[in-house]
KOLGU-499034 format. One record per residue (C-alpha): residue in three letters; x, y, z; chain. Coordinates in steps of 0.05 Angstrom, whole numbers, always signed. Layout:
ALA	X	Y	Z	A
...
//
This chain:
MET	-319	-269	+96	A
ALA	-291	-285	+164	A
ASN	-243	-240	+202	A
ILE	-177	-240	+168	A
GLN	-150	-172	+202	A
PHE	-90	-219	+240	A
ILE	-63	-262	+178	A
GLY	+11	-251	+183	A
ARG	+12	-203	+241	A
ALA	+43	-251	+283	A
GLY	+106	-214	+293	A
GLU	+68	-144	+307	A
LEU	+30	-186	+359	A
SER	+88	-210	+389	A
LYS	+124	-142	+396	A
LEU	+62	-117	+430	A
ASN	+62	-169	+479	A
GLU	+133	-156	+491	A
ILE	+117	-89	+514	A
SER	+59	-91	+546	A
GLU	+79	-96	+617	A
LYS	+126	-42	+610	A
ASN	+120	+33	+599	A
PHE	+110	+51	+527	A
PHE	+84	+109	+482	A
LEU	+73	+67	+421	A
ILE	+56	+97	+351	A
VAL	+20	+48	+299	A
ARG	+15	+81	+229	A
GLY	-9	+53	+166	A
ARG	-71	+72	+113	A
ARG	-139	+73	+122	A
ARG	-166	+6	+132	A
ILE	-104	-41	+147	A
GLY	-119	-59	+215	A
LYS	-86	-10	+254	A
THR	-148	-9	+307	A
SER	-162	-83	+307	A
LEU	-84	-99	+321	A
LEU	-78	-56	+387	A
ARG	-144	-76	+411	A
LYS	-131	-151	+402	A
ALA	-63	-150	+433	A
PHE	-87	-97	+489	A
GLN	-157	-130	+507	A
GLN	-169	-94	+571	A
ALA	-144	-18	+551	A
VAL	-188	+34	+547	A
TYR	-200	+54	+473	A
ILE	-211	+131	+457	A
PHE	-231	+149	+383	A
THR	-214	+223	+368	A
TRP	-274	+244	+328	A
PRO	-254	+300	+277	A
ASP	-316	+347	+285	A
LYS	-336	+333	+359	A
SER	-307	+380	+414	A
ILE	-261	+361	+467	A
ASP	-319	+363	+522	A
TRP	-365	+311	+476	A
ILE	-308	+270	+474	A
LEU	-294	+269	+543	A
GLU	-363	+258	+560	A
GLN	-373	+200	+521	A
ILE	-308	+170	+552	A
SER	-334	+171	+622	A
GLU	-406	+145	+599	A
GLU	-376	+81	+569	A
TYR	-326	+68	+612	A
HIS	-363	+88	+681	A
LEU	-309	+143	+702	A
PRO	-314	+212	+735	A
LYS	-328	+280	+692	A
PHE	-260	+303	+673	A
LYS	-248	+378	+655	A
ASN	-194	+362	+605	A
PHE	-157	+308	+569	A
GLY	-97	+312	+607	A
SER	-132	+297	+677	A
LEU	-170	+241	+642	A
LEU	-103	+211	+618	A
GLU	-76	+217	+687	A
TYR	-131	+187	+720	A
LEU	-117	+128	+675	A
PHE	-50	+122	+682	A
GLU	-57	+123	+760	A
GLN	-107	+64	+751	A
ASN	-56	+23	+713	A
LYS	-88	+24	+648	A
ILE	-66	+15	+575	A
VAL	-97	+77	+533	A
ILE	-102	+70	+459	A
ILE	-123	+134	+424	A
ASP	-144	+123	+346	A
GLU	-139	+170	+291	A
PHE	-91	+215	+336	A
GLN	-78	+265	+292	A
ASN	-147	+294	+289	A
PHE	-133	+328	+357	A
LEU	-103	+381	+306	A
ASN	-176	+392	+293	A
VAL	-205	+389	+363	A
ASP	-153	+417	+402	A
LYS	-81	+409	+387	A
SER	-62	+441	+459	A
ILE	-79	+368	+481	A
TYR	-9	+345	+447	A
GLY	+28	+396	+495	A
GLU	-10	+359	+557	A
ILE	+17	+300	+539	A
GLN	+79	+315	+531	A
GLU	+77	+342	+598	A
ILE	+47	+281	+625	A
LEU	+94	+234	+596	A
ASP	+161	+271	+611	A
ARG	+137	+283	+684	A
ARG	+112	+206	+695	A
LYS	+178	+180	+660	A
GLN	+224	+230	+707	A
LYS	+184	+198	+769	A
LYS	+188	+131	+746	A
LYS	+110	+125	+739	A
VAL	+68	+78	+695	A
PHE	+49	+107	+630	A
ARG	+24	+58	+577	A
LEU	+0	+96	+512	A
ALA	-13	+68	+443	A
ILE	-32	+118	+389	A
ALA	-59	+102	+318	A
GLY	-66	+144	+259	A
SER	-83	+137	+181	A
SER	-58	+206	+157	A
TYR	+12	+196	+133	A
SER	+22	+273	+126	A
LEU	-15	+293	+193	A
MET	+24	+237	+238	A
ASN	+89	+260	+212	A
LYS	+71	+334	+232	A
VAL	+49	+312	+304	A
PHE	+115	+265	+307	A
TYR	+165	+286	+265	A
ASN	+166	+355	+264	A
SER	+220	+385	+309	A
ALA	+173	+442	+338	A
SER	+125	+394	+357	A
PRO	+113	+380	+428	A
LEU	+113	+303	+416	A
TYR	+177	+305	+381	A
GLY	+225	+253	+396	A
ARG	+179	+226	+447	A
LYS	+156	+157	+417	A
THR	+185	+94	+450	A
HIS	+161	+47	+398	A
GLU	+133	+48	+324	A
ILE	+100	-1	+285	A
ILE	+84	+14	+204	A
LEU	+33	-28	+189	A
GLY	+32	-52	+118	A
ASN	-5	-96	+74	A
LEU	-15	-169	+95	A
ASP	+34	-219	+60	A
ILE	+12	-250	-5	A
PRO	+26	-325	+19	A
SER	-12	-324	+85	A
LEU	-68	-284	+50	A
LEU	-82	-338	-13	A
LYS	-74	-391	+40	A
GLU	-127	-364	+85	A
LEU	-172	-347	+20	A
ARG	-169	-414	-14	A
ILE	-184	-392	-77	A
SER	-143	-402	-147	A
LEU	-83	-365	-159	A
GLU	-116	-332	-218	A
GLU	-176	-305	-175	A
PHE	-120	-282	-126	A
ILE	-88	-245	-169	A
GLU	-144	-210	-199	A
LEU	-172	-192	-121	A
TRP	-97	-172	-108	A
SER	-96	-125	-165	A
VAL	-156	-83	-133	A
PHE	-150	-98	-62	A
GLU	-75	-111	-51	A
GLY	-69	-136	+27	A
VAL	-116	-93	+59	A
PRO	-151	-138	+102	A
TYR	-222	-103	+108	A
TYR	-236	-101	+33	A
TYR	-226	-182	+38	A
GLU	-279	-189	+91	A
LEU	-334	-159	+45	A
ILE	-321	-209	-6	A
ASP	-382	-258	-25	A
LEU	-348	-328	-41	A
LYS	-408	-345	-74	A
LYS	-396	-292	-135	A
THR	-343	-293	-188	A
VAL	-284	-234	-172	A
ARG	-304	-195	-220	A
ASP	-376	-192	-198	A
ASN	-350	-178	-128	A
ILE	-313	-118	-150	A
PHE	-363	-91	-194	A
THR	-409	-97	-138	A
LEU	-368	-76	-83	A
ILE	-342	-13	-122	A
LEU	-379	+9	-182	A
SER	-456	-19	-171	A
GLN	-510	+29	-156	A
ASN	-506	+13	-80	A
SER	-439	-9	-75	A
GLN	-402	-7	-9	A
LEU	-341	+17	-21	A
LYS	-354	+71	-84	A
GLU	-335	+136	-45	A
GLU	-279	+98	-9	A
GLY	-221	+135	-49	A
LYS	-254	+198	-31	A
ALA	-244	+178	+40	A
ILE	-180	+150	+37	A
LEU	-159	+226	+2	A
SER	-199	+265	+55	A
VAL	-155	+234	+106	A
GLU	-98	+278	+76	A
PHE	-124	+334	+36	A
GLY	-188	+355	+71	A
LYS	-229	+389	+20	A
ASP	-170	+417	-12	A
SER	-163	+362	-70	A
LYS	-185	+377	-137	A
THR	-112	+388	-160	A
TYR	-93	+323	-129	A
ASN	-146	+282	-157	A
THR	-127	+310	-221	A
VAL	-55	+291	-220	A
LEU	-81	+217	-192	A
THR	-128	+207	-247	A
ALA	-67	+226	-302	A
ILE	-28	+174	-272	A
SER	-80	+119	-268	A
GLU	-96	+127	-338	A
GLY	-26	+118	-358	A
LYS	+3	+181	-358	A
THR	+64	+175	-322	A
LYS	+117	+220	-346	A
LEU	+120	+291	-325	A
ASN	+105	+327	-393	A
GLU	+44	+282	-396	A
ILE	+13	+299	-331	A
ALA	+38	+376	-341	A
SER	+0	+370	-408	A
LEU	-66	+375	-365	A
PHE	-43	+442	-334	A
ASP	-24	+480	-392	A
ASN	+45	+455	-392	A
LYS	+65	+485	-322	A
LYS	+115	+435	-308	A
ASN	+139	+475	-242	A
GLU	+68	+471	-214	A
VAL	+57	+399	-228	A
VAL	+127	+386	-194	A
LYS	+105	+416	-135	A
TYR	+43	+377	-126	A
ILE	+78	+312	-148	A
GLU	+124	+325	-97	A
LEU	+72	+335	-41	A
LEU	+39	+270	-62	A
ARG	+105	+230	-57	A
LYS	+136	+267	+11	A
ASP	+79	+296	+48	A
PHE	+24	+242	+32	A
ASN	+60	+183	+13	A
LEU	+7	+170	-44	A
VAL	+57	+172	-106	A
LYS	+127	+143	-125	A
LYS	+181	+164	-167	A
VAL	+208	+98	-210	A
THR	+267	+100	-250	A
PRO	+303	+44	-294	A
LEU	+339	-4	-248	A
THR	+403	+9	-270	A
GLU	+400	+84	-260	A
ASN	+414	+128	-202	A
PRO	+346	+146	-182	A
GLU	+371	+222	-160	A
LYS	+396	+235	-226	A
SER	+359	+197	-278	A
ARG	+316	+239	-322	A
LEU	+270	+177	-344	A
GLY	+223	+178	-278	A
LYS	+153	+163	-281	A
TYR	+99	+168	-230	A
GLU	+57	+104	-198	A
ILE	+3	+108	-155	A
ASN	+31	+66	-93	A
ASP	-40	+36	-69	A
ASN	-75	-17	-106	A
PHE	-137	+8	-92	A
LEU	-130	+78	-113	A
SER	-105	+60	-174	A
PHE	-171	+23	-193	A
TRP	-215	+75	-160	A
PHE	-188	+129	-204	A
TYR	-186	+90	-266	A
PHE	-255	+57	-261	A
TYR	-294	+98	-208	A
ASP	-275	+172	-209	A
LYS	-267	+176	-287	A
ASN	-337	+146	-293	A
ARG	-363	+189	-235	A
SER	-412	+224	-293	A
TYR	-439	+152	-315	A
ILE	-447	+136	-247	A
GLU	-487	+197	-230	A
GLN	-533	+190	-289	A
GLU	-545	+109	-266	A
ARG	-516	+85	-325	A
PHE	-487	+21	-299	A
GLU	-491	-22	-360	A
GLU	-442	+22	-398	A
ILE	-400	+23	-331	A
ARG	-407	-54	-332	A
SER	-376	-57	-400	A
PHE	-320	-8	-394	A
PHE	-300	-53	-333	A
ASP	-302	-121	-364	A
ASN	-266	-92	-429	A
GLN	-210	-57	-396	A
PHE	-201	-94	-331	A
ASN	-155	-151	-362	A
SER	-105	-92	-386	A
TYR	-111	-61	-315	A
ILE	-89	-128	-282	A
GLY	-31	-137	-335	A
ARG	-5	-79	-304	A
LYS	-8	-105	-231	A
PHE	+18	-171	-255	A
GLU	+87	-141	-259	A
LYS	+81	-115	-194	A
PHE	+61	-180	-163	A
ILE	+113	-216	-204	A
ILE	+175	-162	-176	A
GLU	+140	-171	-101	A
LEU	+152	-239	-103	A
ILE	+219	-233	-125	A
LYS	+238	-181	-78	A
THR	+214	-230	-21	A
GLY	+244	-293	-47	A
LYS	+184	-329	-61	A
VAL	+206	-339	-132	A
LEU	+278	-350	-152	A
PRO	+311	-339	-81	A
GLU	+365	-381	-97	A
PHE	+393	-325	-139	A
GLU	+391	-272	-78	A
PHE	+371	-217	-121	A
THR	+388	-153	-80	A
LYS	+356	-97	-135	A
VAL	+294	-115	-169	A
GLY	+245	-64	-217	A
ASN	+232	-48	-282	A
GLN	+272	-27	-334	A
TRP	+271	+17	-395	A
GLY	+303	+67	-437	A
LYS	+325	+94	-515	A
CYS	+359	+49	-560	A
GLU	+370	+46	-632	A
THR	+304	+31	-660	A
GLY	+268	+77	-607	A
THR	+256	+63	-537	A
TYR	+249	-9	-501	A
GLU	+219	-26	-443	A
ILE	+231	-95	-395	A
ASP	+182	-115	-341	A
VAL	+222	-144	-297	A
LEU	+299	-133	-282	A
ALA	+334	-167	-224	A
LEU	+407	-159	-204	A
ASN	+450	-195	-148	A
SER	+523	-182	-121	A
LYS	+546	-244	-162	A
GLU	+539	-209	-231	A
GLU	+480	-242	-250	A
VAL	+421	-214	-279	A
LEU	+352	-230	-294	A
PHE	+314	-205	-356	A
GLY	+233	-220	-339	A
GLU	+167	-208	-385	A
CYS	+97	-214	-352	A
LYS	+43	-239	-394	A
TRP	-28	-238	-369	A
SER	-48	-281	-428	A
GLU	-64	-362	-435	A
ASP	-26	-400	-483	A
VAL	+36	-362	-481	A
ASN	+89	-375	-535	A
ALA	+155	-375	-494	A
LEU	+202	-377	-551	A
GLU	+170	-313	-588	A
VAL	+176	-277	-524	A
LEU	+244	-299	-503	A
SER	+259	-275	-583	A
GLU	+241	-207	-566	A
LEU	+264	-201	-494	A
HIS	+336	-218	-515	A
MET	+341	-171	-569	A
LYS	+320	-121	-510	A
ALA	+363	-142	-459	A
GLU	+433	-119	-503	A
PHE	+403	-53	-498	A
VAL	+418	-57	-416	A
LYS	+485	-25	-398	A
TRP	+507	-64	-330	A
ASN	+576	-108	-324	A
ASN	+564	-126	-397	A
GLU	+629	-162	-408	A
LYS	+620	-204	-343	A
ARG	+549	-211	-328	A
LYS	+515	-280	-327	A
GLU	+446	-272	-356	A
ILE	+379	-307	-333	A
PHE	+313	-299	-374	A
ALA	+239	-319	-344	A
VAL	+176	-316	-374	A
PHE	+114	-308	-323	A
ALA	+48	-321	-353	A
LYS	-21	-348	-333	A
SER	-6	-409	-390	A
PHE	+38	-435	-438	A
SER	+32	-463	-513	A
LYS	+101	-479	-508	A
LYS	+160	-476	-449	A
ILE	+229	-479	-461	A
ASN	+284	-480	-414	A
GLU	+343	-451	-450	A
PHE	+357	-397	-506	A
GLU	+413	-374	-541	A
GLY	+459	-412	-486	A
ARG	+419	-381	-426	A
LYS	+372	-408	-377	A
VAL	+306	-394	-381	A
TYR	+249	-404	-331	A
CYS	+181	-411	-354	A
PHE	+129	-399	-300	A
ASP	+60	-406	-302	A
LEU	+3	-389	-253	A
LYS	+9	-469	-228	A
ASP	+85	-461	-224	A
LEU	+75	-395	-181	A
GLU	+20	-426	-135	A
LYS	+74	-484	-123	A
ALA	+124	-432	-103	A
LEU	+76	-396	-53	A
LYS	+53	-458	-17	A
ARG	+121	-483	-8	A
LYS	+145	-420	+26	A
GLY	+81	-406	+55	A
GLU	+79	-473	+95	A
//
C-alpha cells in the first residue's frame, strides 16, 4: 500500500509547525513502527537527522554524520551539537535512549549545552524520538538524570484513529476489523498489505508464513524494552494472550509463586507499558480484587498467541498445521478484539454520542448463579447506563441476546433505584433486530450501521 504515515496526524504536524521557529527541546515517544521518525522528518524537512546505533561507538556515529552532511570532524557529540545549533539547524536524534549503551555521558553534555544556550538566549532546536517506554522514562523522568525537567514540549504518538484509517484503506468494515484486530493503528503494518490478497492471507503471509516479514517483530518490540532478559516476561505475556488473565492463573505457571508473578506484572505495567490491569467498571480500581490483565498492543497479543506459541512448529516448517491453527482460532481471537473495538468507538463518541458516556469498559462479578460477564458497560452523569453485548457472528437473534443480557444487568450495582437503562447489541449481522425490550430502549448495530456511524463522524 501507499504511505499512510500521516493519516490523522494533522494535530501533531500543526504543533510541530508552530514551534519550528522557536527554541525547543521536543520529545516524541511511541511504540516501534508508530511513525515517530516519519513525523519529525515530515515536519522538519531541513533538519540534520542522527540515528543512535545501539551497537556502535560514538566515534563511528560522529564519523557517519560528518560524511553524510559534509561537516567537519568532531571529537565529541557536544561539539557537533554546538556546531549545528550555531548553523541554525534543527537536529533530530532518533532512538535517543540508545546513548545509555553507547555513552551515557552525552546526556550531561546535552544538558550543559541547553542550559548555557538558554541562559545566553542563543538558538537551540532539538527533537528527540525514542521507542523504549522504560528507557525514555529513565532518561527524562528520573530526577537523578541530567535531562530531568529540561524538555519544552512532548508528543506521545499513539495509534492512527479508526475513522481516518478506514477511510484511507477503502475496504469493508468486516475486513478492516480483522486487520485492526492484529495491526490496530500502527501505520507501518498497513503499508505492507497486498490489497490483491484476502485479509487472512495477508496476515498469515506477513506474520506466520515461512518467509514472513514480521515473524520476529514481536521479539524486536520486546528487545527494545527487555534486551536479552526476556524469558520470564515472555512467559507472562504468553499466558495472558492465551486467556490466563487472572493472577492465580498466571501464577500457576510459576509454581503458584504469586509474589514473584506480581513483581513481573507490575514491571510490565508500570515500567514497560505492555500490560494493563482492568477491573469491573463499577469498582474502585485501587481496591478491587477482581482485576484481570490484558496486553495493551493488538499486534503483540496476536504474535504471542499465534506465532510464539507455535514456534516449535515454525522451526520444523510445519506451516500447514500452523495455517490450520490460525484458521480455526482467528475468529474467536477477533471476537475478543471486537469488544475492544466497540469500546473504543463509544469512548471516542463515534457510536451513541448523544449519551455522552464518561466511563466505558467491561463489567463482571459474582452473582447467585456463580459469575456473570457483560462485554460493554457505559455510564454517564445523567445516571444513564448502557449494557452491551458484542457478537462477532452472522444472523444474531437480538431477542435471545437481550433476554440473557437483561438478566445479567440486574447483578450490576450502580444507582439501581434511579438509573435509566439502555441496551445495545453489536454484531456482524442480525436475523432479527429489536428496538425495545422490557420497556428499555435497545440499539442493534450491525456492520452496516457501524460503518455509517464511522463515515458520518469521519467526514
